[in-house]
C-alpha positions in Angstrom: 173.4 -16.1 162.3 175.6 -19.5 161.2 173.5 -18.7 158.0 174.6 -15.3 157.5 178.9 -16.1 155.9 177.0 -18.8 153.5 173.9 -15.9 152.5 177.2 -13.7 152.1 179.6 -15.9 149.9 176.4 -16.6 147.9 175.5 -13.2 147.0 178.3 -12.6 146.1 179.3 -15.3 143.8 176.1 -14.7 142.3 177.1 -11.2 141.3 180.6 -12.2 139.8 178.5 -15.0 138.1 176.9 -12.2 137.0 179.3 -10.0 135.9 180.8 -13.0 134.1 177.8 -13.8 132.3 177.7 -10.0 130.9 181.2 -9.6 129.6 180.9 -13.3 127.8 177.8 -11.3 126.1 179.0 -8.5 125.3 182.4 -9.9 123.6 181.5 -8.8 120.0 181.9 -12.1 118.5 179.3 -13.4 121.3 176.8 -10.5 119.8 177.0 -11.0 115.8 176.9 -14.8 117.3 173.6 -13.8 118.8 172.7 -11.6 115.6 172.6 -14.0 113.4 171.0 -16.4 115.3 168.1 -13.5 115.7 167.7 -12.6 112.1 167.9 -16.7 111.0 164.6 -17.1 114.0 163.1 -14.7 111.9 163.8 -16.0 108.2 163.3 -19.3 109.4 159.2 -18.4 109.6 159.3 -17.8 105.8 160.8 -21.6 104.7 157.0 -23.4 104.3 156.5 -19.9 102.1 160.0 -20.2 99.9 159.9 -23.8 99.6 156.7 -23.1 97.9 157.5 -20.8 96.2 160.4 -21.8 94.7 160.6 -24.9 93.0 163.9 -25.9 93.4 164.5 -25.2 97.4 162.8 -28.0 99.8 162.4 -26.6 103.3 165.5 -28.2 104.2 167.7 -26.7 101.3 165.6 -23.3 101.9 166.8 -23.1 106.0 170.2 -24.4 104.8 170.7 -21.1 102.3 168.8 -18.7 105.1 171.4 -20.2 107.6 174.1 -19.4 105.1 172.4 -16.0 104.0 172.7 -15.4 108.6 176.0 -17.1 108.9 177.8 -13.8 106.6 176.6 -11.7 109.8 179.3 -13.3 112.2 181.1 -10.9 109.2 179.5 -7.4 110.4 182.1 -5.6 111.7 185.0 -6.0 109.3 182.9 -6.2 106.1 179.6 -4.9 106.8 179.6 -5.1 102.5 179.9 -9.0 102.4 176.5 -8.9 104.7 175.0 -6.8 102.3 175.8 -7.8 99.1 174.3 -11.6 100.2 170.6 -9.7 101.5 170.8 -8.2 97.9 171.2 -11.8 96.9 168.2 -13.1 98.5 166.2 -10.8 97.6 166.8 -11.4 93.8 166.8 -14.9 94.3 163.9 -15.6 96.8 162.2 -12.0 97.7 164.0 -12.4 101.4 164.0 -8.7 102.8 165.0 -9.9 106.6 168.8 -10.3 106.5 168.3 -6.5 104.0 167.5 -4.9 107.3 170.7 -6.0 109.8 173.2 -5.5 106.8 171.8 -1.9 106.4 172.1 -1.4 110.3 175.7 -2.7 110.1 176.8 -0.8 107.4 175.1 2.6 109.2 176.8 1.3 112.7 180.3 0.1 111.3 180.8 2.5 108.0 179.1 5.7 109.7 176.7 7.6 108.0 178.1 7.7 104.5 178.2 3.9 103.3 174.8 3.8 105.9 173.2 6.1 103.2 174.8 4.5 99.6 173.6 1.0 100.9 170.1 2.8 101.4 170.0 4.0 98.2 171.5 0.6 96.3 168.6 -1.3 99.0 165.8 0.8 98.2 166.7 0.7 94.1 167.9 -2.5 93.4 164.2 -3.8 95.5 162.3 -1.4 93.3 164.2 -3.8 90.3 163.0 -6.8 91.6 159.5 -5.5 92.6 159.3 -3.9 88.8 160.4 -7.8 87.3 157.8 -10.3 86.6 156.7 -12.7 89.7 156.9 -10.6 92.2 154.1 -10.3 93.6 151.2 -12.0 92.0 148.5 -9.1 92.2 150.9 -6.5 89.8 148.5 -3.5 91.6 149.8 -4.1 94.8 153.6 -3.9 93.8 153.6 0.6 94.3 151.9 0.5 97.1 153.8 -2.0 99.0 157.2 -1.0 97.5 156.5 2.4 99.5 154.8 1.6 102.7 157.6 -1.6 104.0 160.2 -1.8 101.8 161.4 2.0 101.7 160.8 2.5 105.3 163.2 -0.8 106.3 165.8 0.2 104.9 165.9 3.9 105.9 164.7 2.9 109.5 167.3 0.1 110.2 170.3 2.3 108.1 169.0 5.6 110.6 169.3 3.5 114.0 172.5 1.9 112.9 173.7 5.5 112.1 172.7 6.1 115.1 174.4 3.6 117.1 177.5 4.7 114.9 177.6 8.5 116.8 177.1 7.1 120.5 180.1 4.0 119.8 182.1 7.6 119.1 180.8 9.4 122.2 181.7 6.4 124.4 185.3 6.2 122.6 185.5 10.4 122.2 185.2 10.3 126.1 187.1 6.8 127.1 189.8 8.8 125.0 189.1 12.3 127.5 189.1 10.0 131.4 192.6 8.2 129.6 194.1 11.7 129.0 192.6 12.9 132.5 194.3 9.9 133.9 197.7 10.7 132.5 197.0 13.9 133.5 196.7 13.2 136.9 199.3 10.8 137.6 202.3 13.0 135.9 201.1 15.9 138.8 200.9 13.1 141.6 205.2 12.5 140.2 205.7 16.2 140.2 204.4 16.0 143.5 206.4 13.2 144.3 209.8 14.6 142.9 208.7 17.7 144.7 209.2 16.2 148.3 211.6 14.0 147.5 213.6 17.4 146.9 212.6 18.3 149.7 213.6 15.8 152.2 216.4 14.4 150.5 217.6 17.4 150.6 217.1 18.9 154.1 218.8 15.4 154.9 222.3 16.5 152.5 222.0 19.9 154.2 222.6 18.2 157.4 225.2 16.2 156.5 227.1 18.6 154.5 226.7 21.3 158.2 227.7 18.4 159.9 231.0 17.3 158.2 232.4 20.5 157.6 231.7 21.1 161.7 233.3 17.7 161.9 236.1 18.8 159.6 236.5 22.5 161.9 236.9 19.8 165.1 239.6 17.6 163.4 242.2 20.9 162.1 245.0 19.1 161.8 244.3 15.9 162.2 244.5 12.8 159.8 240.5 13.0 158.9 240.1 16.2 158.2 240.4 16.3 154.7 238.1 12.8 154.5 235.4 15.8 156.3 236.1 17.7 153.8 235.9 15.6 151.3 232.4 14.8 152.7 230.9 17.7 152.9 231.9 18.9 149.4 229.9 15.1 148.3 227.0 15.9 150.2 227.1 19.8 148.8 227.5 19.0 145.3 225.0 16.1 145.5 222.5 18.7 146.3 223.1 20.9 143.7 222.5 17.9 141.6 219.1 17.3 143.1 218.3 21.0 142.0 219.6 20.9 138.6 216.8 17.3 138.9 213.7 18.7 140.0 213.5 21.9 140.9 214.6 23.6 138.5 212.0 21.3 136.0 209.8 23.2 137.9 208.3 21.5 140.7 207.8 24.5 143.6 205.6 24.5 146.2 205.7 23.2 150.2 206.5 19.1 150.4 203.9 17.3 151.4 202.5 17.0 154.8 203.2 13.5 157.0 201.2 11.4 159.9 201.0 14.8 162.4 198.5 16.4 159.9 196.1 14.0 159.7 194.3 14.6 163.1 193.9 18.0 162.0 192.7 16.6 158.1 189.8 14.4 159.8 188.9 17.6 162.2 188.6 19.7 158.6 186.7 16.5 157.2 184.1 16.5 160.3 183.1 20.4 160.3 182.2 19.3 157.1 179.8 17.6 157.9 182.0 14.0 157.4 182.8 12.5 160.6 185.7 10.8 161.2 187.5 7.7 163.0 191.0 7.9 163.1 193.2 5.4 164.5 197.8 6.0 164.0 199.9 2.7 164.9 202.3 5.0 166.9 205.5 3.5 165.5 204.3 4.9 161.9 205.0 7.6 162.9 208.6 5.9 162.7 208.2 5.9 159.1 210.6 7.7 156.5 209.2 11.0 155.1 208.4 9.7 152.0 206.5 7.0 153.1 204.3 9.1 155.5 203.3 11.8 152.7 201.9 8.8 150.2 200.1 8.2 153.8 198.7 11.6 153.5 198.0 11.6 150.1 196.2 8.9 150.4 193.9 9.6 153.3 193.4 13.2 151.5 192.1 11.2 148.8 190.0 9.5 150.2 188.4 12.4 152.6 187.5 14.1 150.0 185.7 11.6 148.0 184.0 10.8 150.4 182.9 14.2 151.2 181.1 13.7 147.0 180.5 10.6 146.8 178.9 9.7 150.2 178.5 13.2 152.4 177.8 12.1 156.2 178.6 8.5 156.2 181.4 8.1 158.9 184.7 7.3 157.6 187.3 5.1 159.2 190.7 5.4 158.8 193.6 3.2 159.8 197.1 3.6 159.9 199.1 0.5 160.9 201.7 -1.4 161.1 202.0 -5.2 160.5 204.9 -7.4 159.9 206.6 -4.6 158.6 204.7 -3.5 155.8 202.5 -0.3 156.5 198.8 -0.7 155.9 196.1 2.4 155.1 192.3 1.3 155.4 190.1 4.0 154.3 186.8 3.0 154.5 183.2 4.2 154.4 179.4 3.5 153.4 177.7 3.7 150.7 175.3 6.4 150.4 171.7 5.3 150.3 170.7 8.0 147.7 172.8 10.1 145.6 173.5 13.5 146.4 170.7 16.4 145.0 173.5 17.6 142.6 175.7 15.4 141.7 179.4 16.5 142.4 182.0 17.1 139.2 184.4 14.1 139.4 187.4 13.1 137.0 187.3 10.2 138.2 191.3 10.8 138.3 191.8 11.3 142.4 191.9 6.9 142.9 195.2 7.2 139.2 197.3 9.7 141.7 196.6 8.2 144.6 198.1 4.4 143.3 200.5 6.4 141.2 202.1 7.5 145.1 201.6 4.1 146.3 203.5 2.8 143.6 206.1 4.7 143.7 207.5 3.2 147.1 207.0 0.2 146.4 203.4 -0.7 147.9 200.1 -2.0 146.0 196.8 -0.4 146.2 193.3 -1.4 145.5 190.1 0.2 145.6 185.6 -0.6 145.5 183.0 -1.9 147.2 183.3 -4.1 149.5 180.9 -5.6 151.5 177.8 -3.1 151.7 180.9 0.0 151.6 183.3 1.2 149.3 186.9 0.4 150.8 191.1 1.9 149.6 193.9 -0.5 151.1 197.6 0.6 150.8 199.5 -1.6 151.8 203.6 -0.1 151.3 206.7 -1.7 152.8 207.8 0.4 155.7 211.2 0.0 155.3 214.3 1.1 157.9 212.2 2.6 161.4 213.9 5.4 163.0 
């Protein structure tokens, strides 16, 4: 039993190491360096033949030339035409086709279909000229058949794979942009809800202040404080009108977000839908300001919705506590062992909305897998407790 914490720590450290290694390998410069090394490894198989066929090259010199050619792949993202030109030079000098495959792939991948097509045409034309010149190959009868069966398919396939990868890159970029737009839209919607809540909660207090000031002004009729109470009442009405001018006339409408009193009903609806909920609310949390209670309600509501989508039937543990001057909201549910038969449609913007609501009241927010469960943790300043 004492070994369990150590085993868990080792598992978490291993997972963190894998994530770090994955990010390191996915770095563009690292990928370019690995690509160059792979190309050099393939071309190094031809070094003995190159040194034998070209008297001006010995083994080490041939390796140096090929290494310089492979190094041009470090520019394959920013200047793929440089790699392409080096590849054609190696074809003309050493009859080496390996670098040309990488160069054509890079053209299709990072410059698109048109560049890939132009690259293939130039490669095929240049290689055909080289095949027809004396010195390649020794048996001239094999020139055309070798050209059609080896050189042309290599170029077309390499460029085609690069163009396909380019299309996938464009699709992923579009999906990322769409997700970012959806997240921004969710944040704007949450800000509108916050503005509506501010209007309703603060407007109610201003109305009470105005009415109370009028009552006190009537009671102080003829006294020294009558004018002060009337001025206070007018200030409250003016503040309320300003609040309406800023918020209501900008299209913010609807009922205010409920507070902690509505959480039991929220949990009951979730249980009727098949997601059991353990709800614990600290008694002192009910004395917090309506804005903070609304933030808690929004977080819990979104968490229960996400749990029903992604972990149906799993028990959700909800804790609302006031600890050391802070309101802490913790929502945990076990990760579903199997995905639902039909994956729910989810834009993934609920988390952005929750975070915006919490950050607006000066809190912190985190969400993600933790120790075999999915946990959402929101910490808000408790402020003045009524």
